[in-house]
VMD Tcl script that draws the C-alpha trace (Angstrom):
set ca {
  {4.80 6.77 -12.85}
  {5.87 9.14 -10.10}
  {7.01 7.78 -6.73}
  {4.07 9.25 -4.87}
  {1.59 7.80 -7.32}
  {3.33 4.43 -7.21}
  {3.27 4.37 -3.43}
  {-0.41 5.30 -3.41}
  {-1.08 2.47 -5.81}
  {0.76 0.04 -3.58}
  {-1.20 1.25 -0.54}
  {-4.43 0.81 -2.39}
  {-3.58 -2.67 -3.65}
  {-1.77 -4.13 -0.67}
  {-2.54 -4.27 2.99}
  {0.07 -5.73 5.26}
  {1.90 -4.95 8.49}
  {4.47 -2.91 6.63}
  {1.80 -0.34 5.74}
  {1.62 0.91 9.33}
  {5.37 0.82 9.63}
  {5.77 2.82 6.43}
  {3.25 5.42 7.64}
  {5.04 5.66 11.01}
  {8.29 6.46 9.22}
  {6.61 9.04 7.05}
  {5.12 10.97 9.98}
  {8.02 10.61 12.43}
  {9.16 14.06 13.61}
  {11.95 12.96 15.93}
  {15.08 13.10 13.88}
  {16.83 10.63 16.16}
  {14.05 8.01 15.81}
  {13.52 8.44 12.07}
  {16.43 6.20 10.90}
  {15.19 3.28 13.03}
  {11.58 3.72 11.78}
  {12.81 3.78 8.19}
  {15.00 0.73 8.77}
  {12.08 -1.31 10.21}
  {9.70 -0.15 7.43}
  {12.23 -1.08 4.74}
  {12.68 -4.56 6.26}
  {8.89 -5.12 6.11}
  {8.75 -3.84 2.50}
  {11.64 -6.07 1.44}
  {9.92 -9.02 2.96}
  {6.76 -8.17 1.03}
  {8.74 -7.74 -2.23}
  {10.09 -11.28 -1.81}
  {6.55 -12.63 -1.43}
  {5.36 -10.72 -4.49}
  {8.21 -12.03 -6.58}
  {7.04 -15.56 -5.75}
  {3.57 -14.84 -7.20}
  {4.97 -12.84 -10.13}
  {3.28 -9.51 -9.18}
  {5.56 -7.08 -10.97}
  {3.28 -4.10 -10.48}
  {3.25 -4.57 -6.71}
  {7.00 -4.96 -6.69}
  {7.48 -1.70 -8.60}
  {5.11 0.15 -6.26}
  {7.01 -1.19 -3.26}
  {10.30 -0.16 -4.87}
  {8.83 3.38 -5.11}
  {8.03 3.22 -1.38}
  {11.69 2.23 -0.67}
  {12.90 5.22 -2.69}
  {10.58 7.54 -0.71}
  {12.07 6.23 2.53}
  {15.60 6.71 1.19}
  {14.71 10.31 0.21}
  {13.30 10.88 3.67}
  {16.53 9.70 5.28}
  {18.56 11.98 2.99}
  {16.41 14.94 3.94}
  {16.79 14.09 7.61}
  {20.55 13.93 7.34}
  {20.69 17.35 5.81}
  {18.49 18.74 8.61}
  {20.44 17.21 11.45}
  {22.75 19.69 13.26}
  {26.43 18.81 12.91}
  {27.93 17.34 16.06}
  {31.49 18.26 17.06}
}
mol new
graphics top color blue
foreach p $ca { graphics top sphere $p radius 0.5 }
foreach p [lrange $ca 0 end-1] q [lrange $ca 1 end] { graphics top cylinder $p $q radius 0.2 }
display resetview
């Protein structure tokens, strides 16, 4: 399953506060604010993963892991786009 499809599955199956935080990180255009938005979204997702482990929801965990990978990729793209500081 591709990352985007896994993330969509997670968003369809789960509704929690991290969803809004995840979306805020995805649409953030300010390169200086993006790392903070990603960090906050990742903390919410990690918290949800812990809860899903307790109820043995492997599908939900995998979808959230895909969301974490998307956020990591977003940060990598942001780092490449940032101008180098002297």
